[in-house]
C-alpha positions in Angstrom: -41.7 -52.3 -21.6 -44.7 -54.2 -23.4 -45.6 -53.5 -26.8 -48.6 -52.6 -25.3 -47.6 -49.9 -22.8 -45.1 -48.5 -25.2 -48.3 -47.9 -27.7 -50.6 -46.4 -24.4 -47.6 -44.0 -23.5 -47.1 -42.9 -27.7 -50.7 -42.3 -28.0 -51.1 -40.0 -24.6 -48.5 -38.3 -25.3 -49.2 -37.1 -29.3 -52.6 -36.4 -29.2 -53.6 -34.1 -31.5 -50.2 -33.1 -32.8 -50.9 -32.9 -36.5 -48.1 -32.1 -39.4 -50.2 -29.9 -41.4 -50.9 -27.2 -44.6 -49.4 -24.7 -41.4 -46.4 -26.4 -41.3 -45.4 -27.6 -44.9 -45.9 -24.6 -46.2 -43.5 -22.9 -44.4 -39.8 -21.4 -44.4 -37.3 -24.7 -44.5 -36.1 -23.6 -41.2 -39.5 -24.1 -39.7 -40.6 -27.3 -41.3 -37.1 -28.9 -40.2 -38.0 -27.8 -36.3 -41.4 -29.5 -37.0 -39.6 -32.6 -37.9 -37.4 -33.0 -35.0 -40.0 -32.2 -32.9 -42.5 -35.0 -34.8 -39.9 -37.5 -34.6 -39.1 -37.0 -31.2 -41.2 -39.8 -29.9 -41.6 -41.9 -32.6 -39.8 -44.9 -31.8 -37.3 -46.3 -33.1 -33.6 -46.0 -32.8 -32.2 -42.9 -32.1 -29.6 -43.2 -34.5 -31.9 -44.1 -36.8 -34.1 -40.9 -35.9 -31.3 -38.6 -36.5 -30.7 -39.6 -40.0 -33.9 -39.4 -41.0 -34.9 -36.1 -39.7 -31.6 -35.1 -41.5 -32.8 -36.0 -44.3 -35.8 -35.0 -44.2 -34.3 -31.2 -43.7 -32.3 -32.0 -46.5 -35.0 -32.7 -49.3 -37.2 -29.7 -47.6 -34.4 -27.4 -47.9 -32.9 -28.7 -51.4 -29.7 -29.7 -50.5 -31.2 -33.4 -51.8 -33.3 -34.5 -54.7 -35.8 -36.4 -54.3 -34.5 -40.0 -55.7 -31.8 -39.3 -53.1 -34.6 -39.1 -50.2 -36.9 -41.8 -50.3 -34.1 -44.6 -51.5 -32.2 -43.5 -47.9 -35.1 -43.4 -46.3 -36.1 -46.7 -47.6 -33.1 -48.6 -47.1 -33.4 -47.8 -43.3 -37.2 -48.4 -42.7 -36.0 -51.9 -41.1 -33.9 -49.0 -37.7 -37.7 -47.6 -37.3 -40.7 -48.0 -35.4 -42.1 -51.4 -34.0 -45.4 -50.1 -33.1 -47.9 -49.8 -35.1 -48.6 -46.3 -34.4 -45.9 -44.8 -35.0 -45.0 -46.1 -37.9 -48.3 -44.6 -38.7 -47.2 -41.0 -38.1 -43.5 -41.5 -39.9 -45.7 -42.2 -42.6 -47.9 -39.1 -42.9 -44.6 -36.6 -42.2 -43.0 -38.5 -45.2 -46.0 -38.3 -47.3 -46.6 -34.5 -46.0 -43.2 -34.1 -47.4 -44.2 -35.2 -50.8 -41.8 -38.5 -50.3 -45.0 -41.4 -51.0 -42.7 -44.3 -51.4 -40.8 -44.2 -48.3 -43.8 -42.7 -46.5 -45.0 -46.3 -48.3 -42.5 -47.8 -46.6 -43.6 -47.1 -43.2 -47.7 -47.7 -43.4 -46.7 -51.1 -44.6 -44.6 -52.0 -41.6 -47.3 -50.5 -39.0 -50.2 -52.4 -40.7 -46.7 -55.2 -40.3 -46.7 -54.9 -36.6 -50.8 -55.2 -36.2 -51.1 -58.2 -38.3 -48.4 -59.7 -36.1 -51.1 -59.9 -33.1 -49.2 -58.5 -30.5 -52.0 -56.3 -29.7 -54.5 -59.2 -29.8 -56.2 -60.0 -26.5 -59.7 -59.8 -24.7 -60.3 -56.0 -25.5 -63.4 -55.8 -27.8 -60.5 -52.0 -29.3 -58.0 -54.8 -29.9 -60.3 -57.0 -31.8 -61.6 -54.1 -34.1 -58.1 -53.5 -34.3 -57.4 -57.0 -35.6 -60.4 -56.3 -38.7 -58.8 -53.3 -39.9 -55.6 -54.7 -40.1 -57.0 -57.4 -41.9 -58.4 -54.8 -44.4 -55.7 -52.8 -45.1 -54.1 -56.2 -46.1 -56.6 -57.8 -48.3 -57.6 -59.9 -46.7 -61.3 -60.4 -46.5 -61.8 -63.9 -45.2 -59.1 -62.6 -42.7 -61.7 -59.3 -41.4 -65.2 -61.8 -42.1 -63.5 -64.0 -39.0 -62.5 -61.2 -37.4 -66.0 -59.8 -37.5 -67.0 -63.2 -36.2 -65.0 -63.4 -33.2 -66.1 -59.5 -32.4 -70.1 -60.3 -32.2 -69.0 -63.3 -30.7 -68.8 -61.0 -27.8 -71.4 -59.1 -28.8 -74.6 -60.4 -28.5 -76.4 -56.5 -28.5 -75.0 -55.2 -31.5 -78.0 -52.7 -31.2 -75.8 -51.4 -28.6 -72.0 -50.3 -30.8 -71.2 -46.8 -31.2 -71.7 -46.4 -35.0 -68.4 -46.0 -35.8 -68.3 -49.6 -34.6 -71.2 -51.0 -37.0 -70.2 -49.0 -40.3 -67.0 -51.3 -39.9 -68.3 -54.5 -39.6 -71.4 -53.7 -41.7 -68.1 -52.3 -44.4 -67.4 -56.2 -44.5 -70.3 -57.3 -44.8 -70.3 -55.3 -47.8 -66.4 -56.6 -49.0 -67.8 -60.2 -48.2 -71.5 -59.8 -50.8 -73.2 -60.9 -47.3 -76.0 -60.0 -45.5 -76.0 -58.9 -41.7 -79.2 -57.9 -41.9 -79.5 -56.9 -37.7 -76.2 -54.4 -38.2 -77.0 -52.8 -42.0 -80.5 -52.1 -40.3 -78.6 -50.3 -37.5 -76.3 -48.5 -40.0 -79.6 -47.1 -41.5 -82.3 -46.6 -38.8 -81.5 -43.2 -37.9 -82.3 -42.2 -42.2 -85.1 -44.1 -43.5 -85.9 -41.5 -46.4 -82.4 -41.7 -47.5 -81.9 -44.9 -47.1 -85.6 -45.6 -49.2 -84.0 -43.3 -52.2 -80.7 -45.0 -52.1 -82.4 -48.5 -51.9 -81.6 -51.0 -55.1 -80.8 -48.5 -56.9 -77.7 -47.5 -60.0 -75.4 -45.0 -58.2 -72.5 -43.2 -60.7 -70.9 -41.2 -57.7 -69.5 -38.9 -60.9 -66.0 -37.2 -60.0 -64.3 -33.9 -61.0 -61.4 -35.4 -62.7 -60.7 -36.0 -66.6 -63.9 -38.1 -68.4 -62.4 -39.7 -71.7 -64.2 -38.5 -74.2 -65.6 -42.0 -75.3 -67.4 -42.4 -71.8 -71.1 -42.8 -72.3 -74.0 -40.8 -70.5 -75.6 -41.5 -67.5 -79.2 -42.8 -67.7 -82.3 -40.8 -66.7 -82.9 -43.3 -64.6 -79.9 -43.5 -62.9 -78.9 -41.8 -59.2 -75.8 -39.0 -59.8 -73.4 -38.5 -56.6 -71.5 -35.7 -57.0 -69.1 -33.7 -54.7 -69.0 -30.5 -54.6 -66.0 -28.2 -53.4 -65.4 -24.4 -52.8 -66.3 -23.0 -56.0 -67.7 -26.2 -57.3 -71.4 -26.5 -57.0 -72.5 -26.6 -60.4 -72.0 -29.0 -63.5 -73.4 -27.1 -66.3 -70.5 -27.5 -69.0 -71.7 -28.9 -72.4 -70.2 -32.6 -72.2 -71.2 -33.1 -68.5 -72.4 -36.6 -68.9 -75.6 -36.1 -67.1 -76.8 -32.7 -68.2 -75.5 -30.7 -64.7 -78.0 -33.3 -63.0 -77.1 -34.0 -58.9 -79.4 -36.1 -56.8 -76.8 -36.5 -54.4 -74.3 -33.8 -53.3 -71.5 -34.6 -50.9 -69.4 -32.0 -49.4 -68.2 -30.7 -45.5 -68.8 -27.9 -43.3 -66.6 -25.7 -44.5 -67.7 -26.0 -47.8 -71.0 -25.2 -47.0 -69.9 -22.6 -45.4 -68.8 -21.0 -48.0 -72.1 -20.5 -50.1 -73.1 -18.2 -48.8 -73.2 -16.0 -45.4 -76.4 -16.6 -44.3 -78.6 -20.0 -43.8 -81.3 -18.5 -46.7 -78.2 -18.1 -49.1 -76.9 -21.4 -48.6 -80.5 -23.2 -48.9 -81.5 -21.3 -52.0 -77.8 -22.3 -53.2 -78.6 -26.3 -52.7 -82.5 -26.5 -52.9 -82.0 -28.2 -55.9 -79.8 -31.2 -54.7 -82.2 -34.2 -52.8 -80.2 -34.4 -50.4 -76.7 -33.0 -49.8 -74.5 -35.1 -47.8 -72.4 -33.6 -44.8 -69.4 -35.2 -43.6 -69.1 -35.1 -39.7 -71.4 -31.8 -40.2 -75.9 -30.9 -40.0 -77.5 -28.4 -41.1 -80.6 -28.1 -39.6 -82.0 -25.5 -42.1 -81.5 -27.4 -44.6 -84.3 -29.7 -45.2 -83.1 -31.8 -47.8 -79.1 -32.7 -45.5 -77.9 -35.1 -43.8 -75.0 -35.4 -41.7 -72.5 -38.4 -42.9 -71.3 -40.7 -40.9 -67.1 -40.3 -42.0 -65.8 -44.4 -41.5 -63.0 -43.5 -39.1 -63.1 -47.1 -38.1 -61.9 -48.5 -41.3 -58.7 -47.0 -41.0 -55.6 -47.6 -39.0 -54.5 -43.9 -39.8 -56.6 -40.8 -41.5 -60.0 -40.4 -43.2 -62.0 -40.5 -46.2 -61.7 -38.5 -49.6 -64.7 -37.4 -50.7 -65.2 -39.9 -53.6 -64.8 -43.1 -51.6 -66.5 -42.0 -48.1 -70.0 -41.0 -51.2 -69.5 -44.8 -52.5 -69.3 -46.3 -49.0 -71.7 -44.1 -47.8 -74.1 -45.1 -50.4 -73.1 -48.6 -49.9 -74.7 -48.5 -46.8 -78.2 -48.8 -48.3 -79.4 -51.8 -49.3 -79.6 -53.6 -52.9 -77.0 -50.4 -53.8 -74.8 -50.6 -57.3 -72.1 -48.2 -57.4 -70.4 -47.3 -61.2 -67.1 -44.0 -60.0 -66.8 -42.0 -62.7 -63.6 -39.0 -63.1 -62.2 -40.6 -59.9 -58.5 -41.7 -60.7 -57.3 -41.0 -56.6 -54.8 -38.4 -58.1 -52.5 -41.2 -60.2 -52.8 -38.7 -62.3 -51.1 -34.9 -63.3 -54.8 -33.4 -63.3 -57.1 -34.5 -60.4 -59.7 -31.9 -61.5 -61.8 -30.7 -64.9 -62.1 -27.4 -65.3 -66.0 -27.1 -64.2 -64.4 -28.5 -61.1 -61.4 -26.7 -60.2 -61.8 -25.5 -56.6 -60.8 -22.1 -55.3 -59.0 -20.8 -52.4 -60.7 -18.6 -49.9 -60.0 -15.5 -51.4 -62.5 -17.1 -54.7 -58.6 -17.8 -57.0 -58.5 -21.0 -58.7 -56.6 -23.2 -57.9 -54.1 -25.4 -60.0 -55.9 -28.8 -62.1 -53.8 -30.0 -59.0 -56.2 -28.9 -56.8 -52.9 -27.2 -55.7 -53.0 -23.0 -54.1 -49.9 -22.6 -54.8 -48.2 -23.2 -51.9 -44.9 -25.9 -51.7 -46.6 -29.6 -50.5 -50.0 -28.2 -50.2 -51.6 -31.3 -52.1 -49.0 -34.0 -50.5 -50.1 -32.8 -47.4 -53.8 -33.1 -47.6 -53.3 -36.4 -49.3 -51.0 -38.0 -46.3 -53.9 -36.1 -43.7 -56.1 -38.3 -45.4 -54.1 -40.9 -46.0 -54.3 -41.6 -49.8 -52.9 -45.4 -49.5 -55.8 -46.8 -47.1 -58.5 -44.5 -48.9 -57.9 -46.1 -52.0 -57.4 -50.0 -50.6 -60.8 -49.6 -48.9 -62.5 -48.9 -52.2 -60.5 -51.4 -54.1 -61.5 -54.4 -51.9 -65.1 -53.2 -53.0 -63.6 -53.5 -56.7 -62.5 -56.9 -56.3 -65.6 -58.2 -54.9 -67.6 -56.7 -57.6 -69.4 -53.7 -55.3 -68.0 -51.2 -57.5 -67.7 -50.6 -60.5 -66.0 -48.1 -62.8 -64.4 -45.8 -66.1 -61.5 -46.9 -67.7 -59.3 -44.3 -65.4 -60.5 -45.7 -62.6 -60.2 -49.3 -62.9 -56.6 -48.3 -64.2 -55.7 -47.0 -61.1 -56.9 -49.1 -58.9 -55.1 -51.9 -60.9 -52.0 -50.3 -59.6 -49.7 -52.6 -57.2 -49.4 -50.5 -53.6 -45.9 -49.0 -55.0 -46.7 -48.4 -58.4 -49.5 -46.5 -56.9 -46.7 -44.5 -54.1 -44.7 -43.8 -57.5 -47.6 -41.9 -59.4 -48.2 -40.1 -56.6 -44.3 -39.1 -56.2 -44.6 -38.0 -60.1 -46.8 -35.9 -60.3 -46.8 -34.3 -56.6 -44.4 -35.6 -54.4 -40.7 -34.7 -56.7 -42.1 -31.8 -57.9 -42.7 -30.8 -53.6 -46.4 -30.0 -54.6 
């Protein structure tokens, strides 16, 4: 059976399956059953699947510690899947269970198989996969060449889906080059937005801790914030922008929590110049806009809100971005007091963002894919398109392995 056929079978037999919070918050026995089901179609040696399922179940049940589980899983990685998508699926389950270093080994294995090129042929989706692979190997020249090859077969980019245009545009931004046609297509449906942010300095003000020496935000800078459940106003005494929020990024679920009626929600968000909704629309809000989620930028996963904001504002021409209050969860506290989220019942989450359930944060990081989120922003930092405060820069300076170990230290080993 060819690699292409095995990949097709895998994708068409696992569509819609997730390893989410409903699973990881269940009993160890229920989680173990889900692990068994999750690995049933992941390829690799049968003996590998049996051993991995047992070791993960032992970790979940508390029969072995985090270090033993990590070491064992990494040592048998080479007996695992040989299809990229299967590797990513295994990586997601491991990360959801707080085993980030083990997850990274399978993430890297998946990227390696994609880079080997066994899928590259005349199929347009395979050419795009080549661009994605180069992005997540931090190979800028390879990504540029992949875009060139793709466009060589598409002389009418205006017929391409927005998600594809967005992928091509990201590479242009990363390469500090300009393809005015692609950029105009990416922003064509929102000229008011483009006029507002184009050429501006944008400060993406994340929900994390800010060092006391961080300077105040200039009055002419555009401030972009992240609204979460229970956190959509920033009036703390030490706020660097004195509570100002020009652009606010959110998700549809958070928007729904801001009021029981459209009128209540309209009143809550009326002071923002733009309310940017990830993959959502709210026609009753005159300041709202739907934000392309950048799905094609990921081999697996989707953006957290700070990376989403960074990528989104860089779609407009001439913008520069500075990130503060975000370290990609590389520290023991992810939310400062004025940005702590609440549960659906109104109870404050922890400063790590946990609702209190086991594997709560790890599952969310796995769903988004923390590794690929950080890498997408790190690429832009390395090319000079993004800068940030010391915590942001330090988090971006970590190797993937050191970053995975940070996640293990603060979240994984504690089953958070």
